[in-house]
N, C-alpha and C positions, 0 to 999 in steps of 0.2 A: 504494500500500500504506500502510495506517495504521500509524504507528510509536508504540510505547509506551516508557516509561522506567521503570526499576526504581530506587526510592529506598530507602535504608537508614538506620536510626537506632536508637539504644539505647532511646529512648522513642518512643511512638506520636506524640506531639505534635512531635517533632523529627526526623522522617524527611525530611531535606533533602539527604543525600549521594547524588548520582546515580551509580549503578554502571554501567548500560548503557542503550542505546537501540536497540531492534530490534523485530521483530514480536512479537505477543502470545504466540504459542506458545513462542518462544525465551526470552522474559522469564519465562514460567511455569516452563520447564524450569530456568532459572538459579536462580530462587528456590527451587524444589524441591530442587536440589542443595545449596544453601547452608544451608537451614533446619536441618539436622542438625548442622552444624559451627559455625555462627555464632550467638551469642546476640544477639538484637535483633529489630527489626521490619522487614519488607519491605513496600513499597507499590508497586503498579503503576498508573501514571497515563498518560493519553494525552499524547504528546509534542507540542511546538509544531511548526508546519508548517515552520519554518526549520531544525530540527535534522536531523542526519545520523546514520547508524548509528554507534554508538560502544560500546566495551566497555573497562572499566578493567582494565588488566593488573596481575597480582599482582607482588609484589616479587621472587619467586623463580621467574621464568619458566623458566629453565634448571635449576632446582634449586639447592640450597645446597651442592653438592659442590665441593671444591677442584679447580681445573682446571690449575693451574700446577705442582704437585708431586704425586708419588704419596702416597697415604694410607698411613702406616705405623702398625701397631698397637703395643701395649705389648711384644710379643715381638720386635719388630724386623723383622717380615716385612711385605711390602706386601699390603694388602687388595685393592687394585685393580691388576690386571695391566696393563702397558702399557709405553710407552717415552717418553723425553723428546726432543722435537725442538726446532728453533729457535723454534717457536711455543708451546712449553710441553708439558705432559704430555698424551699421547694415549692414551686407554684402549683396550685390545683389546676388540672387540665380537664 
């Protein structure tokens, strides 16, 4: 299978930050999903034969919600219902 890499940059001449390496269809879907939220340029190039499948993870994979303590709003009530165990706050699902 031919692998392709998605590169990103704020200028067309400086698209050198590699975001992912995968098949062409997955790269096109990734670019299509990002183009509405990210300002910059995406370029899809054929990958080297030595590269493996790779995708850059975002900084907030699990979200940016607090996991150790319950969230309390300005009225003093909890926004997220749950309980506190020895491992931290566990939200009711």
